[in-house]
N, C-alpha and C positions, 0 to 999 in steps of 0.2 A: 305580453299577449301573443297569442299564434293563433293562427288560421289555416288550417290544414284542408284540404280538397285535393280530387285526383285530376290531375290536367290531363289526364291522357281517356277523360270520358267525356271528350267532344268540345269543351271549352279551355280558356287561359284564363288565368287568374281575375282579368278585367270582365269576364263574361263572355269575350266573343270567340269566334270557332279558332282551336289551331289546325294549322297550316297543316298538318300530318293527315287531320281529319278530311280536308276539304276532297281529297284525291280519291275517294270512294263517294262522294255524294251523287256522283251518275250527272252532273251537269258541271260548267267548269267554274259554278259558282262554292261560294263554302258553306260548310255546312249551316244550318239550322237546327241549334241542340235542342231538347225537347226537355222541359222540363215537368215534373208531374207535380200539380200544388197541393198544400195540404186537404186532407179529408173535411169535407164540409160538414159530413153527414155523421152520425152516432150509430158506429156500428158496432158487435159485438167485440169483446177482446181477440179470441182467435180469428172471427172472419177478418179483422184488422192485421195481424200478425201473418194469415197466411196471403190478404193481399200485398204487403211490401215485400212476404218471402218472394212473390211471381216477379215483382219488379227488379228484383237483383242481378235479374238473368235478361231484363229486357233491353231495348233500343235506349231507353230514359240515362240521359246524361246528367240529371238534376233533380233529385227526390225534397220536397219541402217537407217538413216535419211539423206536429204541434197541433194542438186543439185552438182555433181561430176564433170558434163560434162561441162555444158557453163553457165557462169552468165546470159548472156542475156537471160536466161531462169527464167521469173519473175513470172510465174502463183501463185507462194510461195515465201514471202519475208521468211528472218529470222525470226522474230516475229511467223509468221505463223508456220516455223516447229519446234521452241521452243514451242510454242503452240501445237501442234501435239505430241510431245516427252511427254508432260506431260501428256495428253490423254492417251497415247499407255502404259504411266509408270502406271498409276492408273488401268489400264487392266491386271495389271501385268507382263506385259514383259519390260525385260533388253532393253534399247532403247542405240543406240551409232548417235552420231554426226558426218558426215564424212565431210572433207576440201573436197575444189577440187585438180583434178589431176593436172592440168595443171594454175598455175597461172600468172594472165596479167597483173593486175593492181592494183591498190594502193584500190582501192575497194576491188577486191579478197581478197587482204592483211588484209587490217579491220575486212574483214569476219573473216577471220583465226585467227586474233589478239581476236574477242569477243570469238570464240569459244573455247579458250586457256584461255581465264579467266573466262568462269564461271565455274563451280563446282558441278552442278546436274548428269550432263551426259558423259558418258567417248566418248572420242573424236578419231575419226580413222583420221590419216594423210596419207593425198596423196601423199604430197610431201614434200622436203628438209627445204622448209617456216614454213609449219606446226610443221614437226620435231625441229626447231630451236625454235618455239612458245611455243612449248610443254613439252621440256627437262627441267627434274627438277622437274617441274611446275603439271605436273598431270600426271595419268596415263594413258597409250593412246594402241589404236590398231594400229597394221602396216598394212598400208593398202596393198592390191596385188601390184600397183603400186611403191611401196617404193622395191628398188633392195636388198632383200634379198636373197643372193644365196650360204652362208655359215653358218657353225655353227659361226663362228670367226665373222661374221657380226651381226648373231640375239646376239650374247653376248655383243657385242659394243651398239646395239640400247636398251638389257633390261637393261642396266646399266643407261640409260637416263632415264627409265619409261615404256619402254614396258614392259606390260603384257600378249598382243596376237599377234599370227603373222598371217597375212590370205597370205597365200603363191603366190608368184606368177605364174598367171595362166599357165605357161608353165613347170613349175615344172614337172616332174614324181612323184609319189606317193613313188618310193623309193629314189627319191632325197630328197625330203619332210623327211623322217625319217634319210637322214643324217644330214640335218641341225639341226632338233631337234629329238633326236633319245630318244625312248619311255623310254628305260631302264637310260638314264641320261640327260632328257631334261635340257635346259639352264632355268636358273633362273632370275626371276624377282628380283628386287632390295629389294624388301621384304623377298625375297626366295623362294616365291611360283613359281611353275613348270609356263614355257609359254607355251600359250594354242595354239593348232595349228588349224588353219581354212583352208580349203581345197575349190574354187571354183568348187561345183559339179552340178550346174544346170545353165542353162543360153547361150545366145551368148557371146562367149571369147571377154572381151574387149582387144585389142590389140594393139593399137597404136592413141597416139593424137596429135594436130596440134593445129597453131595459125589459120591456116584456117580454115572456115568453109566450108565442102565438101558437104553438102544439099545445100547450100546457092551459091556453085559454080554451082551445076549442075541445079540450076533451073536460072543459069545467074543473079544472085544476089549480090551485094557486103554485106561482115559477118557483117556491120551495119547497113542496111537494108534488111535484111533476113525475112523478114514478118512472121517469124515463121513457114519456110514452115515445118519444122521437125515435127512438130504437126500432122502432117497428117498423120508421119510413125508409129504406132502405136508402131511396135519391129525394126524401123530403115528402110534402103533402100535397100532390097535385091540387090546385082549387080549380073551378072555372067558373065562368059567368054565367049570366041570367039566361043567356042562348044556348049555355051547354058546351063554348069555346074553352079548350084551357087557357090561363089565365095568368096565375103568379101561384108559387111555392112556397110553402110554411116549411123552415127549418130551425124548430126553436126560437130563437130568438132572432132569427136570419128570415129576409124576403128574397125571394129566388126567382128568375124568369121562369117560364112553365116552359117554355120551346130551350135547345139545347146548343148554345152557341158553337157552329162548326164552319173554322176556316180553312178547309182543307184543298180549298179550289183559290188559293188565294196567294200560290206562293211566289209569283213574279213580285204582284204589286206588294206583299208581303217585304219582300228581300229590294225589291227599289226604294220605302220608306225606313230602308237601317234597320230594318226586323232583324236579329240574329237568335233567338229564344222565342219559343211560342209555351206559353202554359196550358197544360192537360189537366184539367180538374178530375176526380176519381169519381167512377160514378158503379153501380153494381155490376153489371151487365156486360161482359165482353169487353173491358177497356185493355186488356193486355191485347184485343184485336185493335182496338181502336188506334193505340200507340203504334202499333205495327202499320196498320194504314198512314200514319204522318210520318214514321220514318222513310218505308217506301214512296209515298208523291214527294215529301219536301226534301230529299237526301240522294233519293235514286230515279227519277223520273218516270215513278209509277203513274197511271192515268187517275188524276181525282173522279172522275164524274160515278169509274167504278168504286172507287172507295168509299165517296160520298154515299152510294147508294146502302154499300152492307153496314156503315155507321149509322147513318137511319134507321134500319131496322132492330141496332143495339142498345139504339139511348129509350133516355125514358119516354114514356107518354109525354107528348106534346109538340114533338116534331122537332126539325133544326132551324136553325134561325141563323141569321149576316146581319138584319138592319144597322145595328150600328158600326158596322165596319164601312159603310157608304152613308153613313151621314142620314138614315134612313129611322121608320121607329123600327125599337129593338127587336120586335116579334116578328120582322120580316124575312123573309127567307129564297133561295133561288137567284141571288142577286150577282152569284159570280160573273166575270166578265173574260173569264181567259181560262185556258188548258192549262195545268201541270207543266 
């Protein structure tokens, strides 16, 4: 087995920043790597391909590929994802292949096995079945839906091959620091420190179900859904009886209505030992969002100005950062620092 990545894209094999990239960070701190998470929505194939072509020239260090929400979304076949992964790797990006968060069929398991048996790209485990297949075979990433809420749990998974941890989205920044303390990080099987990644931008993925909520909304059976979710580039916004944005339906996934944005948290994230930020794709101005995170996190740009522009580009529902501060997730405006 082999795992190839581009270590000049801002991070080393353990997911921590290269020393060489720290000198252009605009501060005396090491670079915070930017990872583009898997696309959570069902976009037309050409839209998707154009999106990733744009990322090839972006500041993104890592790009996570694959269908993680619904196996019925077949605009991209497994071979298409592998081809796209090779193209992005050739452009200098580290590529991670993600497995589904909810496995429902033998076909889903076959894809998990295929990902576990290849050795060209790091794999992100979305559930326990992926962990079972990856354990002891390949280094892997713990996806945000794996229940890691304690140092002991992270140590257990590091022993079977985890080299990077994407924290559950509801964990506060100080709780993340308790699970993987910067002064005493959990070590992978090869002795390298486990890298911590935090969900820093995007509608928060909250839950998955075997039932398709979008199909049900349109009074369709899941197996005859007509792929109605393709009409909602950022999911279907639901409001409360008072007219306030509440949740988003995205096929079998439920998301927050508000968009998580931690661009004002550079100091607290670094203090918590976070070396990587995950930005979840959205349909409007994502390249600008990514550029703002790069400038604020690694070049000392003003976070307040960046946040205002990001808010104008984010999907309806506003911005939030409550979970980061041990508050209800939909709360916002809780930054206590300037970048």
